[in-house]
N, C-alpha and C positions, 0 to 999 in steps of 0.2 A: 929694389932688392928684397925688402921685407915681404912684398906680395909674392915674389918668386919663391922665397923660402917657405912661406905659408902654403903655397900650392904644392910644393914638393912634400912638405910634412903631411898635408891633407891626403895627397895621393898615396903616400907611403902608409899612412894609418889605415885607409880604407882597403888597400890591396893586401896588407898583412892581416887584417881582420878576415879577409876572404880566404886565407890559408887554413882557417880552423877546420873546415870539413875534410881537407886533405889529410892532415895529421890525425884527426879524430878517427877517420875511417881506417887508416893504416893500423892504428892501435886496436880498433874493434875487430879488424880482420885477423889480428894476432891472438884473439881470444879474450881481450880485456872487456870487462863489463862497463856499462855506462858510468857507474860510480867510481870505478878505478880510473877511467880516463879523466874524469873531472876532478878527482882527488889530486892527481898529479898535476893537472893543468892549473888549478887555482892555488894549490899549495906552492908550487915552484914560482908561479907568477906573483903571489902575495909576498913571498920571501924576496924576490927580486925588486919589487916595488918598494918594500920596506928599506932595503939597502940603498936604493937610489934616493929615496926620500930623506933618509938620514944623512947621506952624503951631500944632499942639497940643502940641508938645514931645516927640513920639515919637522914640525912638532906634532906628534901623534896623540897628544893628550886631548880627550874630549870628556864632557860631563856624562854622568850616569844616564840622564834622560836622553841625551844624544846617542849614547851607546845602545840603549834599548830601541830607539828609532832606527838606527842603522842596522841592527840585527833583524828587525822586522822587514826592512827593505831588502836585506840580503836573501830573504826567503823568495821574494819576487825574482831577484836576479838569478838565484840558484834554479828556480823553476824554468827560467828562460833557457839556461844552458842545458839542463837535463832534457827538456822537451825537444831541443834541437838535436841532441845526440840520439835520442830515440827516433827522431825523424830520419836521420842519416841511415838508420838501420832498416827503415821501411820504405822510403822513397828516395829518389835521386837527390843528391846533395844540392844540385843547382836549384831544383824546385823548392826544397826546404829553405834555402837562403833567400830566394826571391819572395816567398810568402812571408818570411820573417821581416824582410825589408819594408813591409807594409805597416810597421808599428807606428809611424807618425800619423797615419790615418786613424788608428785606434786611439791615439792620444787626443787628437782633435775631436773625435766623437765622444770620448769620455768626458772631456772638458765641457763640451756642450750639454751633455746629459746630466752630469752630476754637479757641475760648478756654474751652470747657467752662462757659459761663455758663448757669445754670439759668433756664428760662423758666417762667412761671406758666401755669395753664390758660387764663387770659384771653388772654395773648399767643399761646398755641398755637391757640386758637380763632380769633383774628384772622388768624394766618398761614394757617390752613386756609380761612377764609371770604373773604379779600380777593381771591384770584384770580377769584372769581365776578363781581366788578365789572367787570373788563376786558372780557370777552366781551360784556357787556350793551351798553356804549356803542360798542364796535367793530362789533357786529352791526347796530345801527340805522343806522349811516352806511355800511355796506358797505365799511369799510376793509379792505385786504388783510392777511391774517394776518402775512405777512412784513414788513409795514410796522411791526409792533409790536416788531421786533427792535431797532431803533435806540434807542427810548426805554427798552427793557429793559436795553440796555447802559448807558444813563445811570444807571439805578437802581443797578446793581452797581458802576459806576465811582464814583459819589458815595458809596455805602456804604463802598467801599474807602478813599476819601479821609477820611471821618469816622472810621473805625476807625484809620487811620494817624495821624490827629491825636491820637487818644486814647492810642494804644499806642506811640508813637515819641518821639524827642527833640523833635518839634514841639510836644508838650504844654507844654514849658517856654518856648516862644516867645510873646511878647505878641501878642494877636489881630490888632491893626492891622498889626504887622510881618509876621506870617505871611500875612495876606491880601494885603498889598502884594507880597511876593515871589512868592506863588503866581500872582497876576495878571500880574506882570512876566515870569515864566518862561513862562506861558501865551501871552502876547503874542509872545514870541520864537519859541516853538514854532509858533504859527499863521503867523507871518511867514515862517519857513523853509518850512513846508508850502505856503504860497502861492507862494513863489519857485520851488518845484519843480513846481508844477501850473499854470503860466500867468502867474505874477507877481501883484503886488498893485498895483492902480491907485492913482494919486494923485488923490484926490477934490477936485474944484473946484466941483462943483454945490452950490448952497445947500440945495436940498431933501434931497439925499443926506446932507449934513452934519447937517441937523436930525434925520434918522433915526439917524445914527451917535451924535449927542449924546444922543438919547432913549434909545438902547440902552445907552450907556456910563455916563450920569449917573443918571437915575432908576432904570433897570432893573438897574444894577450897583453903582455907587459909593454913591448915596444909600440904596439898599436895604440895603447892607451896613452903612453907618454907623448907620442907624436901627435895624437889627437889634441891634447891640451895645448901643445905648441902651435898647431895649425890655427886653433881658435884665437890664440893671442895675436897672430900675425894677420890673418885675413877675416877673422870674425866667424861666428857660428853658422851663418846662413850659407856662405860659400863652402865652408867645411862640410856641412850637411849635404850639399849638392854633390860634392865629391864622394860622399858616402855611397853613391851608386856604384862605385868601383868595387865595393865589397861583394855584392851578389854577382856582379859580372865576372869577378875573379873566380868565385865559386863555380859559376856556370862553365867558365873556360876550363877549369881544372877537372870538373866532372866530365866534360866532353872529351878532353885529351887524355886524361890519366885513367878514368874509370869507364870510358866508352859510353857515357850517357848520351841519349839522343837529343839533338838540338837542331830544329829546322825553322822554316819561315813562320810557322804558326807559333812556335815557342818564342821566336824573336819578337813577334807582334805582342804576345802576352807580356813579355818582359818590358817592352816599350810602354805599354799601357800603365803598368805598375810604377815604373820609374817616373813617368810623366805625372801621374797622380800624386806621388809622394813629393815631387819637386814643387808642384802647385801648392800643396799644403804647407811645405816648409817656407816658401817665399811669401805666402799669404800671412803666415804666422809672424814672420819678420816685419811685414808691412804694418800689421796691426799693433804689435806689442814691442817691437825692437828685439825680440828674443826668438829662439827656435828650439826645436827638440834636438838633443844631442845625438851625435852619430852612434851607430850601433856598436855594442861590445859583446858579441855573442860568446 
């Protein structure tokens, strides 16, 4: 029964993460700036997580040193979300999500280069083979090569966030507390960015609030909560494998809602990326008993 619950939580977490492009693009199409979209997303999500945490007895007190570390990490997390929203404005959401899903490869590469962590031949093969997937689904859609820069930034920014969580004082902070502060700091950063780039509108339209709530609750707050529960029931490795549902959900939504092209070449590219990421995740678990966390775009 626990395994079944864990699989349900993992599938729910990944699939709701994959809804982020849908609601982001709906708001962008209504004239929202990137900073406005993210201000509402992280603001509402951090408020929701704070309420849920307090109801569950979570204590949000951390030391000054930990707070400084968490703020620094929030810069990486904010860069991840901002670069993805920019990507949604320039290339298809499915392509952006698949490229972002390559972050475990960046983590493995960075750990090998900067922390002298040995990589196996399986991980090395995945690192060499995974870049072939990107050109396949980019070529079929005719996406501009420069349009892949933004999601590529999200890959390395999120990898930096993950490594920072592992290697800094943040590793001692309870996960709910860490996520709350990262979201809250992110909301403040995006709000400041919005104020310096035309302001942040006060939303009064009901349809716009539905999109905001869809982005902040299912695609952010609920996905993070179910992620933690999935890890508790079935462990991080299987949870990370189910993380493939996130970009697949984004690809499906892009094709059905926004009419984005998806053919056999794209399917092959997606398959190469998902296979490479799965190899790295499983190999990391085999070596250390740990794995990279699932994405939270």
